[in-house]
C-alpha positions, 0 to 999 in steps of 0.5 A: 962140789959144794959143801953142804953146811947142814950135815945132819940128814934127818927124815921128818917122823912119819905122821902116824907114829907120833899120833895119840891113835898109834899110841893107844893101839899099841898100849892095847895090844901090850895090855893083851901081852900082859894079861897073857904073862898073867895066865901064864904066871898062874899055868906055870904055879898050878902045873909041878913040872913048869915051876923052874920055868915061871919067870918066862911069863912074869918077864912078859908080863913085867915087859908088856906091862912097862910098855903099856905104862909108857904108851898110855903116858906118851898117848896123854901127853900128845904129840 
């Protein structure tokens, strides 16, 4: 049995995953989620019953907004 000199068995990345179009599509989808979170914040502030649950759409909007910014940054850097 021959010992392999390169112990790292890495697969090459999928080409579409590292493309600029993929990053832009993910940025647009996360921007839609951020808008949905902002609408949810408005609904939670309007209804007195949902005031204690305002943290959920706030967390959704913040996470989706950060993801959108990071994906736009990666798209501007290029592959």
